[in-house]
LUMGUDO-337519 format. One line per field, with one value per residue (C-alpha): residue in three letters; residue number from 1; x, y, z. Coordinates in steps of 0.25 Angstrom, whole numbers, plus 5000, padded with zeros to 4 digits. Each point is the difference from the previous one (the first is absolute). Last residue first. Example, Ala and Ser with C-alpha at 12.3 -4.5 7.8 and 13.67 -1.06 7.14 Angstrom:
resn	c(SER,ALA)
resi	c(2,1)
px	c(5055,4994)
py	c(4996,4986)
pz	c(5029,5002)
% end
This chain:
resn	c(ARG,GLY,ILE,MET,GLN,LYS,TYR,ASN,LEU,TYR,ALA,GLN,TYR,ALA,LYS,SER,LYS,PRO,TYR,LYS,TYR,ARG,ILE,HIS,ASN,TRP,TYR,ALA,ASN,PRO,VAL,GLU,ALA,ILE,LEU,LYS,GLY,ALA,HIS,LYS,GLY,ALA,GLY,GLN,PRO,VAL,LEU,GLU,TRP,GLU,LYS,PRO,LYS,TRP,GLY,LYS,ALA,ARG,LYS,HIS,ALA,MET,ILE,MET,ALA,SER,ALA,GLU,ASN,LYS,THR,VAL,GLY,ASN,HIS,PRO,LEU,GLY,ASN,ALA,ALA,LEU,TYR,ASN,ARG,GLN,ASN,ILE,THR,ALA,PRO,VAL,GLN,SER,GLY,LYS,LYS,HIS,GLY,ALA,PHE,VAL,PRO,GLU,ASN,ILE,MET,ILE,ASN,LEU,MET,ASP,GLU,PRO,LEU,LYS,LYS,THR,ILE,ILE,GLN,GLU,PHE,LEU,ASN,HIS,MET,GLY,LYS,ARG,LYS,VAL,ASP,ASN,ALA,MET,SER,VAL,VAL,ASP,MET,THR,TRP,GLN,TYR,MET,GLU,LYS,SER,MET,ASP,ASN,GLU,ALA,PHE,GLU,ALA,VAL,ASP,LEU,TYR,ASN,ASP,TYR,THR,SER,PRO,ASP,ARG,GLY,GLN,ASN,LEU,MET,ARG,LYS,ASN,ILE,LYS,GLU,TRP,TYR,GLY,LYS,GLU,ILE,GLY,PRO,SER,ASN,SER,GLY,VAL,TYR,ILE,ASP,CYS,HIS,LYS,LYS,GLY,GLU,ASP,PRO,ARG,LEU,GLY,ARG,GLY,VAL,ARG,GLN,LEU,TYR,THR,THR,VAL,SER,GLY,VAL,LYS,TYR,PRO,ILE,PHE,LEU,ALA,ARG,LEU,ASN,PRO,SER,ASP,PHE,GLY,ALA,THR,LEU,VAL,ASP,VAL,THR,THR,LEU,ILE,ASP,PRO,GLY,ARG,GLY,GLU,ARG,PHE,ASP,LYS,LEU,LEU,GLU,ASP,ARG,ARG,ASP,GLY,THR,LEU,GLU,SER,THR,VAL,ALA,SER,ALA,SER,ILE,GLY,SER,ASP,VAL,LEU,ILE,ASN,ARG,ALA,LEU,LYS,ALA,GLU,GLU,ILE,THR,LYS,LEU,TYR,VAL,VAL,ALA,LYS,HIS,GLY,ASN,HIS,LYS,GLU,LYS,TYR,ILE,LYS,ILE,ILE,THR,ALA,LEU,MET,GLU,ALA,GLN,ASP,THR,THR,ASP,PHE,PRO,THR,LEU,HIS,LEU,LYS,PRO,GLU,VAL,LEU,TYR,GLY,GLU,ASP,ILE,LEU,ARG,GLN,MET,SER,CYS,THR,TYR,ALA,VAL,CYS,GLN,PHE,LEU,ASN,THR,MET,LEU,LYS,ASN,GLN,ARG,PHE,PRO,THR,ALA,THR,PHE,GLY,ILE,ILE,ILE,ALA,ASN,PRO,TYR,ALA,ALA,ILE,ILE,ASP,GLN,TYR,SER,GLY,CYS,GLY,SER,LEU,HIS,THR,GLU,ASP,ILE,ILE,LEU,LEU,GLY,VAL,GLU,GLY,ALA,PRO,GLN,GLY,TRP,PHE,GLY,ASP,GLY,MET,ALA,MET,ALA,ASP,ARG,LYS,ALA,ALA,ASP,ARG,PHE,SER,GLN,MET,THR,THR,ILE,ILE,CYS,ARG,ASP,SER,THR,LYS,PRO,LEU,VAL,PRO,GLY,GLN,LEU,ILE,GLY,SER,GLU,VAL,GLY,TRP,GLU,GLN,ARG,PHE,ARG,ASP,ALA,THR,GLN,SER,THR,LEU,LEU,GLY,LEU,HIS,SER,CYS,VAL,VAL,ALA,ARG,LYS,GLY,ALA,ASN,ARG,ASP,LEU,TYR,ARG,SER,VAL,ILE,SER,GLY,PHE,ILE,THR,THR,LYS,GLY,SER,GLY,THR,PRO,LEU,ILE,CYS,ALA,MET,THR,ASN,PHE,GLY,ARG,SER,ILE,SER,THR,ARG,ILE,GLY,ASP,ILE,CYS,GLU,ASN,GLN,TYR,GLY,ARG,LEU,ASN,ILE,MET)
resi	c(521,520,519,518,517,516,515,514,513,512,511,510,509,508,507,506,505,504,503,502,501,500,499,498,497,496,495,494,493,492,491,490,489,488,487,486,485,484,483,482,481,480,479,478,477,476,475,474,473,472,471,470,469,468,467,466,465,464,463,462,461,460,459,458,457,456,455,454,453,452,451,450,449,448,447,446,445,444,443,442,441,440,439,438,437,436,435,434,433,432,431,430,429,428,427,426,425,424,423,422,421,420,419,418,417,416,415,414,413,412,411,410,409,408,407,406,405,404,403,402,401,400,399,398,397,396,395,394,393,392,391,390,389,388,387,386,385,384,383,382,381,380,379,378,377,376,375,374,373,372,371,370,369,368,367,366,365,364,363,362,361,360,359,358,357,356,355,354,353,352,351,350,349,348,347,346,345,344,343,342,341,340,339,338,337,336,335,334,333,332,331,330,329,328,327,326,325,324,323,322,321,320,319,318,317,316,315,314,313,312,311,310,309,308,307,306,305,304,303,302,301,300,299,298,297,296,295,294,293,292,291,290,289,288,287,286,285,284,283,282,281,280,279,278,277,276,275,274,273,272,271,270,269,268,267,266,265,264,263,262,261,260,259,258,257,256,255,254,253,252,251,250,249,248,247,246,245,244,243,242,241,240,239,238,237,236,235,234,233,232,231,230,229,228,227,226,225,224,223,222,221,220,219,218,217,216,215,214,213,212,211,210,209,208,207,206,205,204,203,202,201,200,199,198,197,196,195,194,193,192,191,190,189,188,187,186,185,184,183,182,181,180,179,178,177,176,175,174,173,172,171,170,169,168,167,166,165,164,163,162,161,160,159,158,157,156,155,154,153,152,151,150,149,148,147,146,145,144,143,142,141,140,139,138,137,136,135,134,133,132,131,130,129,128,127,126,125,124,123,122,121,120,119,118,117,116,115,114,113,112,111,110,109,108,107,106,105,104,103,102,101,100,99,98,97,96,95,94,93,92,91,90,89,88,87,86,85,84,83,82,81,80,79,78,77,76,75,74,73,72,71,70,69,68,67,66,65,64,63,62,61,60,59,58,57,56,55,54,53,52,51,50,49,48,47,46,45,44,43,42,41,40,39,38,37,36,35,34,33,32,31,30,29,28,27,26,25,24,23,22,21,20,19,18,17,16,15,14,13,12,11,10,9,8,7,6,5,4,3,2,1)
px	c(5067,4995,5002,5012,5006,5000,5005,5012,5003,5000,5009,5010,4999,5004,5011,5006,5002,4992,5008,4999,4990,4990,5005,4993,4987,4999,5002,4990,4990,4999,5002,4987,4998,5014,4996,5011,5012,5011,4995,5013,5008,5000,5006,4987,4992,4988,4988,4989,5009,5001,4985,4993,4993,4985,4997,4987,5008,5008,4988,4994,5013,5001,4986,5001,5013,4994,4987,5008,5008,4988,4993,4990,4987,4990,5008,5001,5002,4989,5007,4990,5001,5015,5000,4989,5007,5013,4993,4992,5014,5003,5000,5012,5006,5011,5001,5006,5012,5003,5000,5002,5003,4995,5012,5000,5001,4990,4991,4999,4997,4989,4994,4999,4994,4988,4999,4990,5010,4998,5015,5000,4987,5005,5013,4994,4991,5013,5009,5009,5013,5002,4987,5004,5013,4991,4991,5013,5004,4986,4999,5014,4996,4987,5009,5010,4988,4994,5013,5003,4986,4990,4994,5012,5007,4987,5006,5009,4989,4997,5014,5002,4989,5008,4994,4986,4988,4997,4998,4987,5001,4995,5010,5004,4995,5005,5014,5001,4996,5011,5010,4997,5000,5014,5006,5011,5001,4991,5007,4996,4988,5004,4992,4988,4988,4988,4990,4990,4988,4997,4989,4990,4989,4988,5007,5008,5006,5015,5001,4999,5009,5012,5000,4998,5010,5011,4998,5001,5011,5008,5006,4995,5009,4994,4994,4987,4990,4988,4992,4986,4991,4986,4999,5001,5003,5004,5001,5015,5011,4992,5004,5015,5005,4989,4997,4987,4999,4988,4992,4985,4991,5003,4993,5012,5005,4986,5000,5014,4996,4987,5008,5010,4990,4992,5011,5014,5010,5011,5006,5002,4992,5005,4991,5002,4994,5011,5001,5015,4996,4991,5013,5008,4990,4999,5015,5001,4989,5007,5014,4994,4994,5014,5007,4992,4991,4993,4986,4994,4986,5000,4997,5014,5007,5012,5004,4994,5003,5015,5002,4993,5009,5013,4996,4998,5014,5006,4993,5004,5015,5007,4989,5005,4990,5007,4989,5001,4986,4994,4987,4992,4991,4985,4993,4990,5004,5005,5015,4998,4994,5011,5011,4994,5003,4991,5002,4992,4999,5012,5002,4999,4998,5009,5013,4995,4996,5015,5004,5010,4991,4988,5003,4993,4994,4986,4993,4988,5000,4991,4997,4992,4995,5003,5011,4991,5006,5014,4997,4994,5012,5009,4993,5001,5015,5004,5005,4987,5003,5004,4986,4994,4986,4998,4990,4994,4992,4994,4995,4991,4985,4995,4991,4990,5000,5012,5003,5004,5001,5000,5012,5010,4994,5001,5014,5004,4994,5006,5014,5000,5009,4988,4998,5014,5002,4988,4986,4991,4992,4993,4989,4992,4987,5004,5002,5014,5005,5004,5006,5014,5000,4992,4992,4990,5000,4989,5006,4992,5013,5003,4990,5001,5014,5004,4991,5007,5014,4997,4994,5013,5011,5001,5004,5013,5008,4990,4993,4990,4993,4992,4990,4996,4986,4999,5013,4999,4992,5008,5013,4996,4995,5012,5010,4993,4999,5014,5004,4992,5006,5014,4997,5014,5002,5012,5008,4996,5008,4991,5004,4996,4995,4992,5009,4996,5003,4986,5000,5012,4993,4987,5009,5007,4987,4995,5012,4999,4986,5005,5011,4989,4991,4988,4986,4990,4988)
py	c(4887,5011,5012,5005,4986,4999,5014,4997,4988,5009,5010,4988,4996,5014,5002,4987,4988,4990,5004,4989,4991,5010,5009,4992,4997,5015,5004,4989,5006,5013,5013,5007,4996,5005,5014,5006,5008,4990,4990,4998,4997,5005,5014,5007,4990,4992,5007,4995,5002,5015,5002,5002,5014,5002,5014,4998,4998,4989,4993,5001,4995,4988,4996,5002,4991,4989,5000,4998,4989,4993,5001,5011,4995,5010,5008,5014,5010,5008,4998,4990,4992,4999,4996,4990,4994,4998,4994,4990,4996,5005,4989,4992,5002,5010,4995,4987,5007,5006,5015,5010,5012,5013,5010,5011,5014,4997,4991,5011,5010,4991,4999,5015,5001,4991,4987,4998,5008,4992,4998,4995,4991,4993,4997,4995,4990,4996,4997,4990,5007,5006,5006,5007,5006,5005,5007,5007,5005,5005,5007,5006,5005,5006,5007,5005,5006,5007,5007,5003,5006,4993,4999,5000,4989,4991,4996,4989,4994,4989,4995,5000,4990,4989,4987,5006,4991,5002,5015,4998,5011,5014,5007,4990,5007,5013,4994,4994,5013,5007,4990,5000,5015,5001,4990,5009,5012,5012,5012,5009,4995,4991,4988,5008,4991,4996,4991,4993,4994,4986,4990,5011,4995,5004,5007,4995,5010,5001,5015,5008,4990,5005,5013,4996,4989,5009,5010,4990,4993,5012,5013,4998,5003,5008,4996,4993,4998,4991,4992,4993,5007,4995,4994,5015,5001,5013,5000,5001,5003,5009,5014,4997,5008,4999,4999,4993,4993,4996,5012,5000,4987,4986,4999,5001,5013,5006,4997,5006,5013,5001,4998,5010,5011,4997,5003,5003,5002,5008,4987,4995,4992,5005,4997,4993,4997,4996,5008,5004,5014,4993,4992,5013,5007,4988,4999,5015,4999,4988,5007,5012,4991,4994,4986,4992,4988,4997,4993,4991,4997,4993,5008,4998,4990,4994,5009,5013,4998,4996,5012,5010,4995,5001,5014,5004,4995,5008,5013,4998,4998,4995,4990,4992,4989,4987,4990,4988,4994,4992,4993,5001,4987,5001,5000,4990,4988,4992,5001,5015,5001,4992,5008,5013,4994,4998,5004,4999,5004,5009,5004,5011,5011,5012,4994,4987,5007,5003,5015,5008,5004,4991,4986,4987,5003,4997,5006,4997,5004,4994,5007,4992,5012,5002,5011,5007,5015,4995,4994,5013,5008,4990,5002,5015,5000,4992,4986,4995,5002,4985,4998,5001,4997,5001,4992,5004,4990,5003,5014,5002,5001,5014,5007,5008,5011,4994,5013,5008,4992,4985,5001,4991,5004,5015,4998,4995,5011,5010,4993,5002,4989,4993,5010,5000,4985,4997,4994,4988,4999,4987,4999,5011,5003,5014,5003,5003,5014,5006,5014,4995,4985,4991,4990,4990,4986,4990,4986,4990,4992,5001,5011,5009,4999,5002,5013,5005,4997,5008,5011,5001,4997,5013,5007,4993,4997,4990,4998,4988,5002,4990,5002,4992,4999,4985,4993,4987,5005,5013,4992,4990,5011,5009,4988,4996,5014,5003,4987,5004,5014,4993,4993,4995,5010,5007,4991,4995,5003,5000,5008,4999,5007,4993,4988,4991,4986,4999,5013,4995,4987,5007,5009,4988,4993,5012,5000,4985,5003,5010,4991,4989,5010,5004,4996,5012,5004)
pz	c(5142,5011,4992,5008,4999,4985,4999,5010,4991,4987,5007,5003,4986,4995,5009,4996,5010,4991,4988,4990,5005,5006,4989,4989,5008,5003,4985,4995,5010,4991,5008,5001,5015,5003,4996,4991,5005,4997,4990,4992,5013,5014,4999,5005,5009,4993,5005,5010,5012,4997,5000,4987,4997,4998,4995,4992,4988,5007,5003,4986,4994,5009,4997,4985,5000,5009,4991,4988,5006,5005,4986,4996,4994,5006,5011,4994,5011,5008,5014,5005,4987,5001,5014,4998,4988,5008,5012,4990,4994,4986,4989,4997,4987,5002,5015,4995,4995,5013,5002,4988,5009,4994,4998,5011,4994,4989,5008,5011,4990,4994,5014,5001,4987,5003,4993,4988,4992,4987,5000,5014,5000,4987,5006,5013,4992,4992,5012,4994,5004,4986,5001,5013,4993,4989,5010,5006,4987,4997,5013,4998,4986,5007,5010,4989,4992,5012,5003,4986,4999,4992,4986,4992,5008,4998,4987,5006,5009,4990,4998,5015,5001,4995,4996,5001,5000,5015,4997,4993,4990,5004,4991,4990,4987,5004,5004,4986,4993,5008,4996,4985,5000,5006,4992,4994,5009,4999,5005,4988,4992,4988,5003,5002,5003,4991,5007,4991,5007,4998,4994,4997,4991,5010,5012,5011,5011,4998,4996,5012,5008,4991,5007,5015,4998,4994,5011,5011,4993,5002,4994,4986,4988,4989,4987,5007,4989,5003,4990,4999,5009,4998,5014,5006,5014,5007,5016,5000,4990,4991,5006,5000,4988,4989,4985,4996,4987,4992,5004,5002,4999,5003,5013,5008,4993,5001,5015,5001,4994,5008,5013,4996,4996,5013,5009,4997,4988,5005,5007,4986,4990,4986,4989,4986,4987,4990,4987,5001,5006,5010,5005,5000,5009,5009,5001,5004,5011,5006,4999,5007,5011,5002,4999,4990,5000,4987,5001,4989,4994,4986,4987,4994,5009,4992,4989,5005,5014,4997,4991,5010,5012,4991,4996,5015,5004,4988,5003,5015,4997,5012,5003,4987,5001,4995,5004,5008,4998,5012,4998,5013,5001,5001,5014,5006,4992,5011,4996,4998,5014,5006,4993,5006,5014,5012,5014,5013,5014,5000,5015,5010,4990,4997,5002,4994,4987,4999,5000,4993,4988,5003,4997,5000,4987,4993,5012,5010,5015,5010,5013,5011,5009,5014,4998,4990,5000,4998,4987,4995,5005,4993,4987,5001,5004,4988,5002,4995,4985,4999,5005,4986,5006,5015,5007,5014,5008,5014,4998,5012,4997,4999,5010,4992,4990,4992,4993,5012,5013,5002,5009,4991,4987,5004,5005,4986,4994,5009,4998,4985,4996,4994,4989,4994,5003,4992,5004,4999,5012,5005,5010,4993,5008,5003,4986,4994,4997,4986,5002,4998,5001,5010,4992,5006,4997,4998,5001,4991,4997,4985,4996,5012,5003,4985,5000,5012,4994,4988,5008,5008,4989,4993,5013,5001,5013,5004,5014,5002,5014,5007,5011,5013,5006,4996,4998,4992,4988,5000,4999,4990,4990,5003,4997,4987,4995,5003,4992,4988,5001,5000,4987,4997,4988,5007,5008,5014,5013,5013,5012,5014,5012,5011,5003,5011,4993,4997,4992,4992,4997,4995,4991,4994,4998,4993,4991,4997,4996,4990,4996,4995,4993,5007,4995,5000,5009)
% end
């Protein structure tokens, strides 16, 4: 057994809390280098100890992680794991299976596990826990088929980014159970700082661009491990050839390099042997970690925070004598406006940050536009705007629930279209009533620490989302002042006291008196 870091324990607590609230599919957003495999092992170990007759599956997108994960589970948690990958099959006695999406998407193999046929050789325990690594890829059809095959299992997805192309993690999972920012891990010494260098790479002149990379490397990083991210496979191969011709050992790692050849090359690189520079396109953006990596070259503009995060995250693991990782980005690339790299770097560091610390969450959401469709981006910005309005009204607990998507989407839509009522000032500090807490708990909604006003807002949104509509006598009549169309119960008492003396015969006040009579007060 090993000691977990503080945020790793917080992550496990977040998962436990989400399960207790009735969610069975959830995402955890943790940056590269946070020790996700250690968290996996802890979750699997605890689950198997408490659930006799059940099995756990850990599914990754990359085959090179399976044996590594199985070894870690055995060494750190005493969990013996079988591997399901290509022709390699787990033993009948294995209660934990490490697999890849490519193998696990085979319905025949999944059916064999469920029915106890084929390679299991005896009735198999039901898969009760499914962990998906690099879950930002889970929008693809194969992962969705896998998830759909286990409707009764607890499914936990881990990723460094909350986005998958035009999908938020909360569109793929019921909730986000935990988030932790890269900046926090840097502050606590678990990652090193990315040191940004704006560099005038001339991407319109390939020879000039590569000459600049060679000059910087030889002057500042000679003998260090580095990665160069380029646009095409052909360019990656050309860059490798030019680097080698200039006296620098280099290899191209592209989708054309597969299997044992790639695994061996990356192993040598991590252990300080082999080439000093790897040229690539997008192969080395997930599942590749090399603490001895000291420099990254990104001459072209990246399309999103997600891509930038996946690339830069490769170089931030600590190593002996390593205080930072140098990131050389193209300041001359077409379409890159002034301040672009500083902004995207800041967004990367803040993804997963505690939302209660944001002054303006709109600022953080800005770069999500490149990761989502226009429709989804607009919806996200509407949610953020509504959350900021809630925060201004003093509902800080509800604000955090909204922007961490702990509330169902249908409730968020109600809150967007019908602004949350602030209630009486006293209600912003008074705890929710027993009846309110019971209602929230019975419907799987957050209830610990919520105020009376917050509980009222959530209950009203929940009822409306389920189809409840107010009766005519519960509403301020149209044309009856500034609160026309609102629920009478949501209009501040100060307003009724005001018109009671000023306009006692007004349409609004008469409706208020009728409302009081109808509810028996």
